N, C-alpha and C positions, 0 to 999 in steps of 0.2 A: 579541876585544872578547868579555868576559865578561857576561852577565846574569843577574838572579835572576827568575824568572816566579813568579810567586804567583796562584793560580786559587782560586775558590770559588763553587760553585753558587750559583745567584741563583733557576734556576728548575726546577721539577721536569720530570725525566726522563721521557718519556713508558714506561708498564713493558712495553711491545712491543719498545721500541728498546735497552731495557737490557743485555741480555745480548750483543748486536752493539757497543755501546760500550762496555764494559768490556773484550770482547775488541781491537777497535781500539784502546783506552788501552793495553792492554797489549804490543801490536805498537810502536806510534808509541814506549814509552817504550824498548822494547828495540833498536827501530832507529836512535833516537836517540845511545844510549847506544853499541851496536856502530859506529855511524860516527862516534864522539869529539866530538858534535857538544852532547850531555848530559853533563855531568862527574859530575852525581847528579839522579836525580827521587826524590822521595816524596811519600807520602799525609801528610793532618795526621790524627792521633789522634782520633777522636769527631767529625770535621766531615766535611761533603763537602768535599773538595778537596785541593789538593796543591801540590806544587812541583818548580823544577828548577832547576839552573845552567846554563846555556848559555854555549860556548863558538863563537863564528862570526866571519865575515869581516867581516860588515856587518850597516847594520842592514836591507837588503834580504833577505838570507839570512834573519835572525830572522822578518822579515816571512813568508817561505815556509813558513818551520817553523812557525809558531804560525797559518798559514792552514790545516794538516791537522793541527790539534788537534782531536781529534775532540767533547773535551767544549765546546769553544768557544761552541757556541750555545745552551748552559745556563748559562754561567757569566760570571761577573766575574774579568778578569785585568789582573794589574799587575804592568810589566815595572821592575826599575830595574837602570840600568846600574852594575856595577861597575868599582870603581878601586882602586889600593891603599892602604891605609890611609895610612901613612907619606907619600907622595906628594899624599895629599889633605889632608892635615894641614898640610905646607910650603905647600901652594896656599893655603889657607884663612889661613894664619899671617901669607904674606907679603900678601895682598888686605888684611886686616888690619890690617895696618904702614902698607901704602900709605892706607889708609882714615884711620887715624890721623895720618899726615903732613900729608895735605889737612887733617884737622881742626884740628892745631895753626897751620898756616899761616893760618888765618882768625880 
């Protein structure tokens, strides 16, 4: 299961915690990539935040990874489940066809 994780800082980081948090984030990112759980990680230019594409076996595994996210207490994080675009379009087309068929019956 692939997920897009987008995180933006939403509260100030205490200055005395910054060096440790930056080091922890580097280690978290490197470990996630080395384990194959993160396909990519990045920061946003000019914005305090970043993201990743995670590939995990279950929502529970995602939850365990995110529980270790160093900037979690200082961030607003949004997670999107990713699906193949063509499959998603096929599903939407099928649902739309069924909806239109149901409307024509009335």
